[in-house]
NUKEGU-238853 format. One record per atom (N, C-alpha, C): residue in one letter; x, y, z. Coordinates in nm, 4 decimals, always signed. Example, Ala and Ser with C-alpha at 12.3 -4.5 7.8 and 13.67 -1.06 7.14 Angstrom:
REM residues 2
<resn->A, X->+1.3190, Y->-0.5690, Z->+0.7800>
<resn->A, X->+1.2300, Y->-0.4500, Z->+0.7800>
<resn->A, X->+1.3200, Y->-0.3300, Z->+0.7800>
<resn->S, X->+1.2850, Y->-0.2250, Z->+0.7080>
<resn->S, X->+1.3670, Y->-0.1060, Z->+0.7140>
<resn->S, X->+1.2900, Y->+0.0030, Z->+0.7870>
This chain:
REM residues 107
<resn->X, X->-1.3908, Y->-3.6430, Z->+13.0629>
<resn->X, X->-1.3812, Y->-3.5956, Z->+13.1989>
<resn->X, X->-1.5229, Y->-3.5879, Z->+13.2615>
<resn->X, X->-1.6230, Y->-3.5496, Z->+13.1826>
<resn->X, X->-1.7584, Y->-3.5432, Z->+13.2344>
<resn->X, X->-1.8069, Y->-3.6815, Z->+13.2751>
<resn->X, X->-1.7737, Y->-3.7823, Z->+13.1973>
<resn->X, X->-1.8161, Y->-3.9186, Z->+13.2269>
<resn->X, X->-1.7474, Y->-3.9706, Z->+13.3504>
<resn->X, X->-1.6208, Y->-3.9377, Z->+13.3658>
<resn->X, X->-1.5435, Y->-3.9851, Z->+13.4778>
<resn->X, X->-1.6074, Y->-3.9441, Z->+13.6120>
<resn->X, X->-1.6605, Y->-3.8225, Z->+13.6145>
<resn->X, X->-1.7261, Y->-3.7727, Z->+13.7367>
<resn->X, X->-1.8780, Y->-3.7832, Z->+13.7300>
<resn->X, X->-1.9250, Y->-3.8533, Z->+13.6252>
<resn->X, X->-2.0679, Y->-3.8772, Z->+13.6015>
<resn->X, X->-2.1494, Y->-3.7479, Z->+13.6026>
<resn->X, X->-2.0924, Y->-3.6482, Z->+13.5351>
<resn->X, X->-2.1557, Y->-3.5165, Z->+13.5248>
<resn->X, X->-2.2357, Y->-3.5118, Z->+13.3947>
<resn->X, X->-2.3656, Y->-3.4953, Z->+13.4056>
<resn->X, X->-2.4524, Y->-3.4906, Z->+13.2865>
<resn->X, X->-2.4500, Y->-3.3455, Z->+13.2324>
<resn->X, X->-2.4452, Y->-3.3381, Z->+13.1035>
<resn->X, X->-2.4536, Y->-3.2105, Z->+13.0347>
<resn->X, X->-2.5135, Y->-3.2373, Z->+12.8957>
<resn->X, X->-2.6467, Y->-3.2511, Z->+12.8938>
<resn->X, X->-2.7143, Y->-3.2902, Z->+12.7673>
<resn->X, X->-2.6818, Y->-3.2022, Z->+12.6495>
<resn->X, X->-2.6734, Y->-3.0716, Z->+12.6689>
<resn->X, X->-2.6431, Y->-2.9825, Z->+12.5577>
<resn->X, X->-2.5028, Y->-3.0089, Z->+12.5020>
<resn->X, X->-2.4071, Y->-3.0277, Z->+12.5884>
<resn->X, X->-2.2704, Y->-3.0555, Z->+12.5469>
<resn->X, X->-2.2651, Y->-3.1901, Z->+12.4705>
<resn->X, X->-2.3290, Y->-3.2927, Z->+12.5269>
<resn->X, X->-2.3244, Y->-3.4247, Z->+12.4630>
<resn->X, X->-2.3989, Y->-3.4251, Z->+12.3307>
<resn->X, X->-2.5069, Y->-3.3482, Z->+12.3191>
<resn->X, X->-2.5778, Y->-3.3384, Z->+12.1910>
<resn->X, X->-2.4883, Y->-3.2691, Z->+12.0879>
<resn->X, X->-2.4236, Y->-3.1628, Z->+12.1271>
<resn->X, X->-2.3347, Y->-3.0898, Z->+12.0362>
<resn->X, X->-2.2186, Y->-3.1785, Z->+11.9925>
<resn->X, X->-2.1563, Y->-3.2493, Z->+12.0902>
<resn->X, X->-2.0442, Y->-3.3356, Z->+12.0645>
<resn->X, X->-2.0835, Y->-3.4465, Z->+11.9670>
<resn->X, X->-2.2028, Y->-3.4978, Z->+11.9830>
<resn->X, X->-2.2511, Y->-3.6068, Z->+11.8943>
<resn->X, X->-2.2431, Y->-3.5658, Z->+11.7489>
<resn->X, X->-2.2835, Y->-3.4463, Z->+11.7180>
<resn->X, X->-2.2800, Y->-3.3963, Z->+11.5790>
<resn->X, X->-2.1366, Y->-3.3887, Z->+11.5299>
<resn->X, X->-2.0506, Y->-3.3309, Z->+11.6116>
<resn->X, X->-1.9088, Y->-3.3165, Z->+11.5737>
<resn->X, X->-1.8404, Y->-3.4506, Z->+11.5571>
<resn->X, X->-1.8721, Y->-3.5415, Z->+11.6451>
<resn->X, X->-1.8117, Y->-3.6748, Z->+11.6383>
<resn->X, X->-1.8489, Y->-3.7439, Z->+11.5096>
<resn->X, X->-1.9781, Y->-3.7451, Z->+11.4791>
<resn->X, X->-2.0239, Y->-3.8114, Z->+11.3554>
<resn->X, X->-1.9578, Y->-3.7506, Z->+11.2326>
<resn->X, X->-1.9443, Y->-3.6194, Z->+11.2326>
<resn->X, X->-1.8802, Y->-3.5525, Z->+11.1164>
<resn->X, X->-1.7315, Y->-3.5832, Z->+11.1036>
<resn->X, X->-1.6697, Y->-3.6246, Z->+11.2133>
<resn->X, X->-1.5263, Y->-3.6491, Z->+11.2146>
<resn->X, X->-1.4828, Y->-3.7925, Z->+11.2433>
<resn->X, X->-1.5764, Y->-3.8833, Z->+11.2231>
<resn->X, X->-1.5476, Y->-4.0240, Z->+11.2589>
<resn->X, X->-1.4230, Y->-4.0809, Z->+11.1964>
<resn->X, X->-1.3952, Y->-4.0388, Z->+11.0756>
<resn->X, X->-1.2760, Y->-4.0910, Z->+11.0059>
<resn->X, X->-1.1450, Y->-4.0552, Z->+11.0743>
<resn->X, X->-1.1469, Y->-3.9617, Z->+11.1624>
<resn->X, X->-1.0245, Y->-3.9151, Z->+11.2282>
<resn->X, X->-0.9972, Y->-3.9885, Z->+11.3611>
<resn->X, X->-1.0915, Y->-4.0694, Z->+11.4060>
<resn->X, X->-1.0787, Y->-4.1353, Z->+11.5352>
<resn->X, X->-1.0154, Y->-4.2735, Z->+11.5247>
<resn->X, X->-0.9337, Y->-4.3075, Z->+11.6207>
<resn->X, X->-0.8828, Y->-4.4430, Z->+11.6277>
<resn->X, X->-0.9781, Y->-4.5288, Z->+11.7077>
<resn->X, X->-0.9473, Y->-4.6587, Z->+11.7167>
<resn->X, X->-1.0388, Y->-4.7518, Z->+11.7814>
<resn->X, X->-1.0544, Y->-4.7218, Z->+11.9303>
<resn->X, X->-0.9471, Y->-4.6825, Z->+11.9962>
<resn->X, X->-0.9578, Y->-4.6534, Z->+12.1387>
<resn->X, X->-1.0508, Y->-4.5302, Z->+12.1632>
<resn->X, X->-1.0363, Y->-4.4314, Z->+12.0796>
<resn->X, X->-1.1228, Y->-4.3109, Z->+12.0925>
<resn->X, X->-1.2670, Y->-4.3501, Z->+12.0753>
<resn->X, X->-1.2964, Y->-4.4332, Z->+11.9773>
<resn->X, X->-1.4350, Y->-4.4738, Z->+11.9529>
<resn->X, X->-1.4922, Y->-4.5519, Z->+12.0696>
<resn->X, X->-1.4123, Y->-4.6411, Z->+12.1292>
<resn->X, X->-1.4583, Y->-4.7161, Z->+12.2472>
<resn->X, X->-1.4777, Y->-4.6234, Z->+12.3636>
<resn->X, X->-1.3910, Y->-4.5244, Z->+12.3805>
<resn->X, X->-1.4043, Y->-4.4278, Z->+12.4883>
<resn->X, X->-1.5284, Y->-4.3433, Z->+12.4760>
<resn->X, X->-1.5625, Y->-4.3100, Z->+12.3508>
<resn->X, X->-1.6823, Y->-4.2257, Z->+12.3275>
<resn->X, X->-1.8101, Y->-4.3003, Z->+12.3692>
<resn->X, X->-1.8275, Y->-4.4235, Z->+12.3245>
<resn->X, X->-1.9523, Y->-4.4969, Z->+12.3636>
<resn->X, X->-1.9534, Y->-4.5226, Z->+12.5127>
<resn->X, X->-1.8353, Y->-4.5478, Z->+12.5717>
<resn->X, X->-1.8283, Y->-4.5675, Z->+12.7147>
<resn->X, X->-1.8732, Y->-4.4404, Z->+12.7909>
<resn->X, X->-1.8257, Y->-4.3221, Z->+12.7439>
<resn->X, X->-1.8592, Y->-4.1967, Z->+12.8076>
<resn->X, X->-2.0098, Y->-4.1695, Z->+12.7996>
<resn->X, X->-2.0679, Y->-4.1902, Z->+12.6840>
<resn->X, X->-2.2104, Y->-4.1640, Z->+12.6658>
<resn->X, X->-2.2932, Y->-4.2590, Z->+12.7574>
<resn->X, X->-2.2537, Y->-4.3846, Z->+12.7620>
<resn->X, X->-2.3249, Y->-4.4813, Z->+12.8454>
<resn->X, X->-2.3089, Y->-4.4473, Z->+12.9932>
<resn->X, X->-2.1873, Y->-4.4082, Z->+13.0328>
<resn->X, X->-2.1602, Y->-4.3780, Z->+13.1724>
<resn->X, X->-2.2440, Y->-4.2636, Z->+13.2264>
<resn->X, X->-2.2656, Y->-4.1586, Z->+13.1430>
<resn->X, X->-2.3465, Y->-4.0457, Z->+13.1886>
<resn->X, X->-2.4944, Y->-4.0697, Z->+13.1573>
<resn->X, X->-2.5257, Y->-4.1743, Z->+13.0856>
<resn->X, X->-2.6649, Y->-4.2053, Z->+13.0549>
<resn->X, X->-2.7263, Y->-4.1182, Z->+12.9489>
<resn->X, X->-2.6420, Y->-4.0767, Z->+12.8534>
<resn->X, X->-2.6919, Y->-3.9900, Z->+12.7463>
<resn->X, X->-2.7129, Y->-4.0732, Z->+12.6202>
<resn->X, X->-2.8355, Y->-4.0992, Z->+12.5888>
<resn->X, X->-2.8666, Y->-4.1812, Z->+12.4698>
<resn->X, X->-2.8405, Y->-4.1009, Z->+12.3444>
<resn->X, X->-2.7767, Y->-4.1692, Z->+12.2512>
<resn->X, X->-2.7432, Y->-4.1043, Z->+12.1221>
<resn->X, X->-2.7452, Y->-4.2140, Z->+12.0156>
<resn->X, X->-2.8674, Y->-4.2565, Z->+11.9740>
<resn->X, X->-2.8754, Y->-4.3670, Z->+11.8800>
<resn->X, X->-2.8042, Y->-4.3475, Z->+11.7483>
<resn->X, X->-2.8114, Y->-4.2265, Z->+11.6945>
<resn->X, X->-2.7443, Y->-4.1994, Z->+11.5660>
<resn->X, X->-2.5913, Y->-4.2141, Z->+11.5803>
<resn->X, X->-2.5415, Y->-4.1642, Z->+11.6899>
<resn->X, X->-2.3982, Y->-4.1747, Z->+11.7188>
<resn->X, X->-2.3607, Y->-4.3214, Z->+11.7348>
<resn->X, X->-2.4339, Y->-4.3964, Z->+11.8139>
<resn->X, X->-2.4033, Y->-4.5362, Z->+11.8353>
<resn->X, X->-2.4114, Y->-4.6173, Z->+11.7063>
<resn->X, X->-2.5070, Y->-4.5835, Z->+11.6173>
<resn->X, X->-2.5161, Y->-4.6536, Z->+11.4882>
<resn->X, X->-2.3908, Y->-4.6219, Z->+11.4062>
<resn->X, X->-2.3520, Y->-4.4949, Z->+11.3988>
<resn->X, X->-2.2349, Y->-4.4568, Z->+11.3182>
<resn->X, X->-2.1067, Y->-4.5190, Z->+11.3752>
<resn->X, X->-2.0943, Y->-4.5181, Z->+11.5067>
<resn->X, X->-1.9753, Y->-4.5750, Z->+11.5689>
<resn->X, X->-1.9719, Y->-4.7276, Z->+11.5516>
<resn->X, X->-2.0872, Y->-4.7913, Z->+11.5540>
<resn->X, X->-2.0956, Y->-4.9357, Z->+11.5335>
<resn->X, X->-2.0358, Y->-4.9720, Z->+11.3972>
<resn->X, X->-2.0845, Y->-4.9047, Z->+11.2943>
<resn->X, X->-2.0336, Y->-4.9347, Z->+11.1603>
<resn->X, X->-1.8856, Y->-4.9128, Z->+11.1473>
<resn->X, X->-1.8380, Y->-4.8030, Z->+11.2026>
<resn->X, X->-1.6951, Y->-4.7692, Z->+11.1928>
<resn->X, X->-1.6115, Y->-4.8647, Z->+11.2719>
<resn->X, X->-1.6619, Y->-4.9038, Z->+11.3909>
<resn->X, X->-1.5851, Y->-4.9952, Z->+11.4788>
<resn->X, X->-1.5678, Y->-5.1284, Z->+11.4140>
<resn->X, X->-1.6635, Y->-5.1788, Z->+11.3382>
<resn->X, X->-1.6496, Y->-5.3092, Z->+11.2685>
<resn->X, X->-1.5260, Y->-5.3060, Z->+11.1820>
<resn->X, X->-1.5039, Y->-5.1940, Z->+11.1145>
<resn->X, X->-1.3881, Y->-5.1833, Z->+11.0227>
<resn->X, X->-1.2551, Y->-5.1690, Z->+11.0953>
<resn->X, X->-1.2595, Y->-5.1240, Z->+11.2204>
<resn->X, X->-1.1338, Y->-5.1064, Z->+11.2983>
<resn->X, X->-1.1241, Y->-5.2097, Z->+11.4100>
<resn->X, X->-1.2004, Y->-5.3146, Z->+11.4017>
<resn->X, X->-1.2091, Y->-5.4095, Z->+11.5109>
<resn->X, X->-1.0747, Y->-5.4710, Z->+11.5452>
<resn->X, X->-0.9897, Y->-5.4915, Z->+11.4470>
<resn->X, X->-0.8597, Y->-5.5537, Z->+11.4755>
<resn->X, X->-0.7687, Y->-5.4625, Z->+11.5570>
<resn->X, X->-0.8031, Y->-5.3374, Z->+11.5643>
<resn->X, X->-0.7228, Y->-5.2413, Z->+11.6433>
<resn->X, X->-0.7633, Y->-5.2387, Z->+11.7897>
<resn->X, X->-0.8806, Y->-5.2907, Z->+11.8223>
<resn->X, X->-0.9301, Y->-5.2830, Z->+11.9610>
<resn->X, X->-0.8657, Y->-5.3916, Z->+12.0464>
<resn->X, X->-0.8243, Y->-5.3557, Z->+12.1657>
<resn->X, X->-0.7718, Y->-5.4543, Z->+12.2595>
<resn->X, X->-0.8906, Y->-5.5103, Z->+12.3397>
<resn->X, X->-0.8662, Y->-5.6051, Z->+12.4260>
<resn->X, X->-0.9731, Y->-5.6713, Z->+12.5004>
<resn->X, X->-1.0519, Y->-5.5721, Z->+12.5885>
<resn->X, X->-0.9829, Y->-5.4787, Z->+12.6507>
<resn->X, X->-1.0512, Y->-5.3790, Z->+12.7366>
<resn->X, X->-1.1439, Y->-5.2924, Z->+12.6545>
<resn->X, X->-1.0961, Y->-5.2474, Z->+12.5394>
<resn->X, X->-1.1788, Y->-5.1625, Z->+12.4533>
<resn->X, X->-1.3027, Y->-5.2377, Z->+12.4004>
<resn->X, X->-1.2812, Y->-5.3667, Z->+12.3669>
<resn->X, X->-1.3941, Y->-5.4516, Z->+12.3245>
<resn->X, X->-1.4987, Y->-5.4609, Z->+12.4357>
<resn->X, X->-1.4492, Y->-5.4912, Z->+12.5562>
<resn->X, X->-1.5378, Y->-5.5054, Z->+12.6683>
<resn->X, X->-1.6127, Y->-5.3732, Z->+12.6980>
<resn->X, X->-1.5454, Y->-5.2606, Z->+12.6905>
<resn->X, X->-1.6103, Y->-5.1327, Z->+12.7156>
<resn->X, X->-1.7174, Y->-5.1031, Z->+12.6096>
<resn->X, X->-1.6864, Y->-5.1317, Z->+12.4847>
<resn->X, X->-1.7838, Y->-5.1075, Z->+12.3782>
<resn->X, X->-1.9088, Y->-5.1952, Z->+12.3974>
<resn->X, X->-1.8898, Y->-5.3215, Z->+12.4206>
<resn->X, X->-2.0031, Y->-5.4125, Z->+12.4400>
<resn->X, X->-2.0844, Y->-5.3661, Z->+12.5598>
<resn->X, X->-2.0167, Y->-5.3287, Z->+12.6697>
<resn->X, X->-2.0874, Y->-5.2833, Z->+12.7898>
<resn->X, X->-2.1752, Y->-5.1594, Z->+12.7577>
<resn->X, X->-2.1153, Y->-5.0649, Z->+12.6808>
<resn->X, X->-2.1891, Y->-4.9422, Z->+12.6504>
<resn->X, X->-2.3127, Y->-4.9719, Z->+12.5679>
<resn->X, X->-2.2996, Y->-5.0545, Z->+12.4663>
<resn->X, X->-2.4179, Y->-5.0870, Z->+12.3827>
<resn->X, X->-2.5208, Y->-5.1645, Z->+12.4646>
<resn->X, X->-2.4756, Y->-5.2561, Z->+12.5483>
<resn->X, X->-2.5705, Y->-5.3342, Z->+12.6303>
<resn->X, X->-2.6376, Y->-5.2460, Z->+12.7342>
<resn->X, X->-2.5635, Y->-5.1514, Z->+12.7902>
<resn->X, X->-2.6187, Y->-5.0609, Z->+12.8906>
<resn->X, X->-2.7416, Y->-4.9872, Z->+12.8374>
<resn->X, X->-2.7349, Y->-4.9437, Z->+12.7135>
<resn->X, X->-2.8463, Y->-4.8734, Z->+12.6529>
<resn->X, X->-2.9439, Y->-4.9657, Z->+12.5839>
<resn->X, X->-2.9113, Y->-5.0932, Z->+12.5716>
<resn->X, X->-2.9961, Y->-5.1842, Z->+12.4953>
<resn->X, X->-2.9991, Y->-5.1445, Z->+12.3499>
<resn->X, X->-2.8888, Y->-5.0860, Z->+12.3045>
<resn->X, X->-2.8778, Y->-5.0419, Z->+12.1647>
<resn->X, X->-2.8403, Y->-5.1596, Z->+12.0785>
<resn->X, X->-2.9289, Y->-5.1964, Z->+11.9875>
<resn->X, X->-2.9056, Y->-5.3116, Z->+11.9055>
<resn->X, X->-2.8054, Y->-5.2770, Z->+11.7920>
<resn->X, X->-2.6995, Y->-5.3558, Z->+11.7876>
<resn->X, X->-2.6012, Y->-5.3401, Z->+11.6857>
<resn->X, X->-2.5546, Y->-5.4826, Z->+11.6497>
<resn->X, X->-2.6429, Y->-5.5587, Z->+11.5819>
<resn->X, X->-2.6113, Y->-5.6984, Z->+11.5550>
<resn->X, X->-2.4829, Y->-5.7203, Z->+11.4762>
<resn->X, X->-2.4545, Y->-5.6360, Z->+11.3792>
<resn->X, X->-2.3315, Y->-5.6508, Z->+11.3035>
<resn->X, X->-2.2083, Y->-5.6354, Z->+11.3920>
<resn->X, X->-2.2127, Y->-5.5387, Z->+11.4776>
<resn->X, X->-2.1026, Y->-5.5117, Z->+11.5719>
<resn->X, X->-2.0852, Y->-5.6305, Z->+11.6675>
<resn->X, X->-2.1967, Y->-5.6756, Z->+11.7264>
<resn->X, X->-2.1880, Y->-5.7836, Z->+11.8240>
<resn->X, X->-2.1423, Y->-5.9144, Z->+11.7600>
<resn->X, X->-2.1871, Y->-5.9370, Z->+11.6378>
<resn->X, X->-2.1392, Y->-6.0577, Z->+11.5652>
<resn->X, X->-1.9874, Y->-6.0489, Z->+11.5388>
<resn->X, X->-1.9399, Y->-5.9342, Z->+11.4952>
<resn->X, X->-1.7983, Y->-5.9167, Z->+11.4660>
<resn->X, X->-1.7155, Y->-5.9275, Z->+11.5965>
<resn->X, X->-1.7653, Y->-5.8678, Z->+11.7052>
<resn->X, X->-1.6947, Y->-5.8762, Z->+11.8337>
<resn->X, X->-1.6911, Y->-6.0182, Z->+11.8821>
<resn->X, X->-1.8026, Y->-6.0888, Z->+11.8695>
<resn->X, X->-1.8101, Y->-6.2310, Z->+11.9130>
<resn->X, X->-1.7064, Y->-6.3146, Z->+11.8423>
<resn->X, X->-1.6982, Y->-6.2953, Z->+11.7100>
<resn->X, X->-1.6040, Y->-6.3711, Z->+11.6311>
<resn->X, X->-1.4618, Y->-6.3413, Z->+11.6753>
<resn->X, X->-1.4304, Y->-6.2138, Z->+11.6966>
<resn->X, X->-1.2961, Y->-6.1763, Z->+11.7396>
<resn->X, X->-1.2663, Y->-6.2313, Z->+11.8757>
<resn->X, X->-1.3643, Y->-6.2234, Z->+11.9675>
<resn->X, X->-1.3427, Y->-6.2716, Z->+12.1044>
<resn->X, X->-1.3129, Y->-6.4189, Z->+12.1098>
<resn->X, X->-1.3822, Y->-6.4975, Z->+12.0259>
<resn->X, X->-1.3629, Y->-6.6404, Z->+12.0237>
<resn->X, X->-1.2152, Y->-6.6746, Z->+12.0009>
<resn->X, X->-1.1521, Y->-6.5984, Z->+11.9107>
<resn->X, X->-1.0129, Y->-6.6284, Z->+11.8755>
<resn->X, X->-0.9121, Y->-6.5588, Z->+11.9711>
<resn->X, X->-0.9637, Y->-6.4779, Z->+12.0601>
<resn->X, X->-0.8731, Y->-6.4027, Z->+12.1516>
<resn->X, X->-0.9094, Y->-6.4162, Z->+12.2968>
<resn->X, X->-0.9796, Y->-6.5195, Z->+12.3376>
<resn->X, X->-1.0239, Y->-6.5336, Z->+12.4743>
<resn->X, X->-0.9095, Y->-6.5319, Z->+12.5733>
<resn->X, X->-0.7946, Y->-6.5776, Z->+12.5357>
<resn->X, X->-0.6805, Y->-6.5804, Z->+12.6261>
<resn->X, X->-0.6367, Y->-6.4391, Z->+12.6673>
<resn->X, X->-0.6689, Y->-6.3421, Z->+12.5856>
<resn->X, X->-0.6300, Y->-6.2034, Z->+12.6162>
<resn->X, X->-0.7215, Y->-6.1346, Z->+12.7154>
<resn->X, X->-0.8392, Y->-6.1940, Z->+12.7415>
<resn->X, X->-0.9373, Y->-6.1296, Z->+12.8322>
<resn->X, X->-0.9092, Y->-6.1709, Z->+12.9758>
<resn->X, X->-0.9176, Y->-6.0753, Z->+13.0651>
<resn->X, X->-0.9095, Y->-6.1065, Z->+13.2058>
<resn->X, X->-1.0518, Y->-6.1358, Z->+13.2583>
<resn->X, X->-1.0676, Y->-6.1750, Z->+13.3839>
<resn->X, X->-1.1983, Y->-6.2131, Z->+13.4342>
<resn->X, X->-1.3035, Y->-6.1034, Z->+13.4280>
<resn->X, X->-1.2628, Y->-5.9804, Z->+13.4516>
<resn->X, X->-1.3574, Y->-5.8708, Z->+13.4447>
<resn->X, X->-1.4066, Y->-5.8484, Z->+13.3005>
<resn->X, X->-1.3154, Y->-5.8587, Z->+13.2051>
<resn->X, X->-1.3525, Y->-5.8377, Z->+13.0661>
<resn->X, X->-1.4407, Y->-5.9515, Z->+13.0135>
<resn->X, X->-1.4219, Y->-6.0707, Z->+13.0662>
<resn->X, X->-1.5024, Y->-6.1813, Z->+13.0264>
<resn->X, X->-1.6469, Y->-6.1704, Z->+13.0786>
<resn->X, X->-1.6617, Y->-6.1035, Z->+13.1914>
<resn->X, X->-1.7955, Y->-6.0865, Z->+13.2508>
<resn->X, X->-1.8778, Y->-5.9965, Z->+13.1667>
């Protein structure tokens, strides 16, 4: 909700980062994509969180739909957060699923 209205709350996002990392195994692929999107939308850098989510997302990549893939890539690119393993895995998946992407997701 904070991201939707672009409301910054560094203390909240710092606290949430710790809780998220501790509970990563409980999140599905959509939740993980939403988390990186929210952090990028409010401009709250969280490199440790993005690293942890990158590793976990690679293992759940088959669960992400084209919108979630696009949101995740956008979030990492917005921060310039390097996640070569994630980008390689997403690229490979996208090649085989390009028909599922709409024009906005392809951009």
